[in-house]
C-alpha positions in Angstrom: -53.9 118.9 14.4 -50.7 121.0 14.3 -49.0 121.6 11.0 -45.5 120.4 10.3 -42.8 123.0 10.8 -39.4 123.5 9.2 -37.8 125.3 12.2 -37.3 122.3 14.4 -33.7 122.1 15.6 -32.0 119.0 14.1 -28.9 117.4 15.8 -25.8 117.0 13.5 -25.4 113.5 12.2 -21.8 112.3 12.0 -20.7 109.9 9.3 -19.9 106.3 10.1 -18.9 103.0 8.6 -20.4 100.2 10.6 -19.1 96.7 10.2 -20.7 94.3 12.6 -18.1 91.6 13.5 -19.8 89.8 16.3 -22.8 87.5 16.1 -25.0 87.9 19.3 -26.9 84.9 20.7 -29.1 86.1 23.5 -31.5 84.2 25.9 -31.8 82.1 29.0 -30.0 78.8 28.3 -28.1 80.2 25.3 -24.8 78.8 26.8 -26.0 75.3 25.9 -25.3 76.3 22.3 -21.6 76.9 22.9 -20.6 73.5 21.3 -22.8 74.0 18.2 -21.5 77.5 17.7 -17.9 76.4 18.1 -18.3 73.7 15.6 -19.7 76.3 13.1 -16.3 78.0 13.5 -14.5 74.7 12.6 -13.1 74.4 16.2 -11.7 71.1 17.2 -9.8 72.0 20.4 -10.7 75.1 22.3 -9.0 77.0 25.0 -11.4 78.0 27.8 -10.1 81.2 29.5 -11.7 81.9 32.8 -11.1 82.4 36.6 -11.4 80.1 39.6 -14.6 81.8 40.8 -16.3 80.9 37.5 -15.1 77.4 37.8 -16.4 77.1 41.3 -19.8 78.4 40.1 -20.0 75.5 37.7 -20.1 77.6 34.6 -16.8 76.3 33.1 -18.1 72.7 33.4 -21.3 73.7 31.6 -19.4 75.1 28.7 -16.9 72.2 28.6 -19.8 69.7 28.5 -21.5 71.6 25.7 -18.3 71.7 23.7 -17.6 68.0 24.2 -21.2 67.1 23.3 -20.6 68.7 19.9 -17.3 66.9 19.4 -15.0 69.8 20.4 -12.4 69.1 23.0 -11.5 71.7 25.6 -8.7 72.7 27.9 -9.2 75.2 30.7 -7.0 78.0 31.8 -8.5 79.3 35.1 -5.8 81.6 36.3 -7.3 84.9 35.1 -6.6 87.8 37.4 -8.7 91.0 38.0 -7.4 93.8 35.8 -5.2 91.4 33.8 -1.5 92.3 33.4 1.0 91.5 30.7 2.3 88.7 33.0 -1.2 87.2 33.2 -1.5 87.2 29.4 2.0 85.7 29.0 1.0 82.8 31.3 -2.2 82.2 29.3 -0.2 82.2 26.0 2.3 79.6 27.3 -0.6 77.4 28.4 -2.4 77.8 25.0 0.8 77.1 23.0 1.5 73.9 24.9 -2.1 72.7 24.4 -2.2 73.2 20.6 -5.6 74.9 20.4 -7.5 76.2 17.3 -10.2 78.4 19.0 -10.5 80.4 22.2 -13.5 80.9 24.5 -13.5 83.7 27.0 -15.9 82.9 29.9 -16.4 85.4 32.8 -16.2 89.1 33.3 -14.2 91.7 31.4 -10.9 90.4 32.9 -11.5 86.9 31.4 -12.5 88.3 28.0 -9.6 90.7 27.9 -7.2 87.9 28.8 -8.6 85.8 26.0 -8.2 88.6 23.5 -4.7 89.3 24.7 -3.8 85.6 24.4 -5.1 85.6 20.9 -2.9 88.6 19.9 0.3 87.0 21.1 -0.5 83.4 20.1 -1.2 84.3 16.5 1.0 87.4 15.9 3.8 86.9 18.5 5.7 89.7 20.3 4.5 91.4 23.5 1.2 93.1 24.4 3.0 96.4 24.3 3.5 95.9 20.6 -0.3 96.1 20.1 -1.1 99.2 22.2 -3.2 101.2 19.8 -5.3 100.1 16.9 -4.8 97.7 14.0 -1.3 96.5 14.8 -1.9 92.8 14.3 -0.7 91.7 10.8 -1.8 88.0 10.8 -5.2 86.4 11.2 -6.4 85.4 14.7 -8.1 82.4 16.0 -11.9 82.4 16.2 -13.0 83.7 19.6 -16.3 83.1 21.4 -17.1 85.5 24.3 -19.4 84.4 27.1 -19.9 87.1 29.7 -21.1 86.2 33.2 -21.4 89.8 34.3 -23.7 92.6 33.0 -20.9 95.1 32.9 -18.0 95.7 30.6 -19.5 94.9 27.3 -16.1 93.5 26.3 -17.9 90.8 24.3 -18.9 93.4 21.7 -15.5 95.2 21.5 -12.3 94.6 19.5 -10.1 95.9 22.3 -8.2 94.1 25.1 -7.4 96.2 28.1 -4.2 94.9 29.6 -2.0 96.5 32.3 1.7 96.8 31.7 3.3 94.8 34.5 6.2 97.3 34.9 4.6 100.7 34.4 1.1 99.9 35.6 -0.2 101.7 32.5 -3.5 100.3 31.2 -3.1 99.6 27.5 -6.0 99.5 25.1 -4.9 97.0 22.4 -7.5 97.0 19.5 -7.8 95.3 16.2 -10.9 94.3 14.2 -9.5 90.7 14.1 -9.6 90.6 17.9 -13.4 90.9 18.0 -15.3 87.9 19.1 -16.9 86.0 16.2 -19.8 85.1 18.5 -21.0 86.5 21.9 -23.3 84.2 23.9 -25.5 86.3 26.2 -27.1 84.0 28.8 -28.7 86.0 31.6 -28.8 82.9 33.8 -25.0 82.9 34.0 -25.1 86.3 35.8 -27.2 84.9 38.7 -24.0 83.7 40.4 -22.5 87.2 40.6 -21.7 88.4 44.1 -23.7 91.5 45.1 -20.6 93.7 45.0 -19.7 92.5 41.5 -23.3 93.1 40.4 -23.2 96.7 41.7 -19.7 97.6 40.3 -20.2 96.1 36.9 -23.7 97.6 36.6 -22.4 101.1 37.4 -19.6 100.6 34.9 -22.1 99.7 32.2 -24.2 102.7 33.0 -21.1 104.9 32.7 -20.4 103.3 29.3 -23.8 104.3 28.1 -23.6 107.9 29.4 -20.1 108.5 28.1 -20.5 107.0 24.7 -23.6 109.2 24.1 -21.5 112.4 24.0 -18.0 111.7 22.9 -16.3 113.5 20.0 -16.6 110.3 18.0 -20.3 109.7 18.6 -22.5 109.1 15.6 -26.1 108.6 14.9 -25.5 104.9 15.1 -23.6 104.8 18.3 -26.2 107.0 20.0 -28.9 104.5 19.2 -26.9 101.9 21.2 -26.1 104.4 24.0 -29.7 105.4 24.5 -31.1 101.9 24.5 -28.4 100.7 26.8 -29.0 103.5 29.3 -32.8 102.8 29.2 -32.3 99.1 29.9 -29.6 99.6 32.6 -31.1 102.3 34.7 -34.3 100.2 34.9 -32.6 97.0 35.6 -30.0 98.0 38.2 -32.3 99.0 41.1 -34.3 95.8 40.6 -31.3 93.5 40.4 -29.8 95.1 43.5 -33.0 94.6 45.4 -33.8 91.1 44.0 -30.6 89.3 42.8 -32.6 86.4 41.5 -34.8 88.6 39.2 -33.9 87.0 35.9 -35.8 89.7 33.9 -33.7 92.4 35.5 -30.5 90.3 34.9 -31.6 90.1 31.2 -31.9 93.9 31.1 -28.4 94.4 32.6 -26.7 91.8 30.3 -28.2 93.1 27.1 -27.8 96.7 28.2 -24.1 96.1 28.9 -23.7 94.5 25.4 -25.4 97.5 23.7 -23.2 99.9 25.7 -20.1 97.8 24.6 -21.3 98.2 21.0 -21.5 101.9 21.5 -17.9 102.0 22.9 -16.8 100.2 19.7 -18.3 102.9 17.6 -17.9 106.0 19.9 -15.2 105.4 22.5 -15.3 106.8 26.1 -14.4 110.0 27.9 -13.1 111.8 31.0 -14.8 109.6 33.6 -12.8 106.6 32.4 -9.6 108.7 32.1 -10.0 109.8 35.7 -10.9 106.3 36.9 -7.8 104.5 35.6 -5.2 106.1 37.8 -7.5 105.5 40.9 -7.6 101.8 40.0 -3.8 101.6 39.3 -2.7 103.5 42.4 -5.3 102.8 45.0 -6.8 99.5 43.9 -10.3 100.9 43.5 -12.6 98.6 41.6 -13.0 100.0 38.1 -16.8 100.4 38.2 -16.6 102.1 41.6 -13.9 104.5 40.4 -15.7 105.5 37.2 -19.0 105.7 38.9 -17.7 108.2 41.5 -16.4 110.5 38.8 -19.3 110.2 36.4 -21.8 112.7 37.9 -19.1 115.4 38.1 -18.1 114.7 34.5 -21.7 115.0 33.4 -21.9 118.4 35.1 -18.6 119.5 33.6 -19.6 118.4 30.0 -23.2 119.9 30.3 -21.7 123.4 30.1 -21.6 122.7 26.4 -25.2 123.3 25.1 -25.2 120.5 22.5 -23.9 118.0 25.0 -26.5 119.2 27.6 -29.2 118.5 25.0 -27.9 115.0 24.4 -27.8 114.3 28.2 -31.4 115.6 28.3 -32.4 113.2 25.5 -30.8 110.3 27.3 -32.6 111.2 30.6 -36.0 111.7 29.0 -35.8 108.5 26.9 -35.0 106.5 30.1 -37.8 108.2 32.2 -35.3 109.9 34.5 -37.0 113.3 33.8 -39.9 114.7 31.8 -39.6 116.1 28.3 -40.8 119.5 29.5 -37.7 120.2 31.5 -35.1 122.5 29.9 -32.0 120.7 28.8 -29.8 122.3 31.5 -32.2 121.2 34.2 -32.5 117.7 32.6 -28.7 117.3 32.6 -28.6 118.2 36.3 -31.3 115.7 37.0 -29.3 113.1 35.1 -26.2 113.8 37.3 -28.4 113.6 40.4 -29.9 110.3 39.3 -26.5 108.9 38.7 -25.5 109.9 42.2 -28.6 108.2 43.6 -27.6 105.0 41.8 -24.2 105.1 43.4 -25.9 105.5 46.8 -28.2 102.6 46.0 -25.2 100.5 45.0 -23.5 101.3 48.4 -20.6 103.1 46.8 -18.4 105.2 49.2 -19.6 108.8 49.2 -16.3 110.4 48.3 -12.7 109.7 47.3 -11.7 110.7 50.8 -13.5 107.6 52.0 -11.3 105.5 49.7 -8.0 106.6 51.2 -7.3 109.3 48.5 -5.7 112.3 50.2 -5.8 115.9 48.9 -2.1 115.8 48.2 -2.6 112.9 45.8 -4.9 114.9 43.5 -2.4 116.9 41.5 -0.5 113.8 40.4 -3.7 111.9 39.7 -4.8 114.8 37.5 -1.6 114.7 35.5 -2.0 110.9 35.0 -5.7 111.3 34.0 -4.9 113.9 31.4 -2.5 111.4 29.7 -5.1 108.7 29.4 -6.2 107.7 25.9 -9.9 108.3 26.4 -9.5 111.9 27.5 -9.1 113.0 23.9 -12.6 111.8 23.1 -14.3 113.8 25.8 -16.7 116.3 24.2 -15.2 119.2 26.1 -11.4 119.6 26.1 -10.2 118.4 29.4 -6.7 119.1 30.8 -4.9 118.4 34.1 -6.4 121.5 35.7 -9.9 120.3 34.8 -9.2 116.8 36.1 -8.0 118.2 39.3 -11.3 120.1 39.6 -13.2 116.8 38.9 -11.2 114.9 41.6 -11.7 117.7 44.1 -15.4 117.6 43.5 -15.4 113.8 44.0 -13.2 114.1 47.0 -15.5 116.5 48.9 -17.8 115.1 51.6 -21.4 115.2 50.6 
């Protein structure tokens, strides 16, 4: 038996103040408890915020019936748009105000949950979404919110931020406030079975990016890293299976819970350069968010891994998820992590380069300038400026 030693390198532990705001209800069939849970929040008339695809899949009716069985009436706003804008939120607010609701239920992907949160800001505190860009700018209480995700992706159900695009400037605004967090998140893996294959792939890659980025940001803590590590382990195991067998409910469960854990990590750690680089691609070229962030992520990992401490964290992430062995040096392990992320992109049938997405070399300088101005860039573990972003875009643009 080896003797204990005092010379083992210990990672620094950042301070934190964790205040769980969202009750998690997880399991197949959990959506049937929506009415019971709404009643516990004293809801009498709820606004169901969703999109037409979710209505067509029958999920909205399931939630409505569960609410009505518990004595809670419901009205449905089904006009949510992908990457919701201020105009989309304004329309939802007008609908909610006319209906006289006392609770909000977001049902769908991140766009539905963000629209529900945005509506809550304006319905209770007034003004415009631009007034809440930042953190903690809502002065009045908000209505109780129940979040019911139907994709294993954004983790928005575990976050207090609404991501809303300014209709005029196309700038994506992160509007956060502790009061905006869902009181309850219902995680029912069966609801994700209706996802189209493309949505499964893009949201799954997005969730993996959340786990990887949150693990190394400047704001990471011992607590956030627990969620990042567990999320990554669940997601990298679940995504290949769910892509190969869309009806695999166990794999869907891994993806949904992994996305929620990654969302919890975001709430405690924030994101980094991959998301900063993805936002201008989505705004200017219409790339799906998960695709955009996924294409940049391996290059960001290689960029950040030049920092020895970050490289060790990447190695820990990779080893914990079985991506590589514990005997590999941290630099090699970080390289294996980047390569594994690249292989997942291939498995998800993502385009091999930005060039294949219509992005031209002459676009890269302005994209880099925009990326450097994104909010999450400041949390990247290595300082990243416009010149660095240009290098990242060039790497992602090159044919492989």
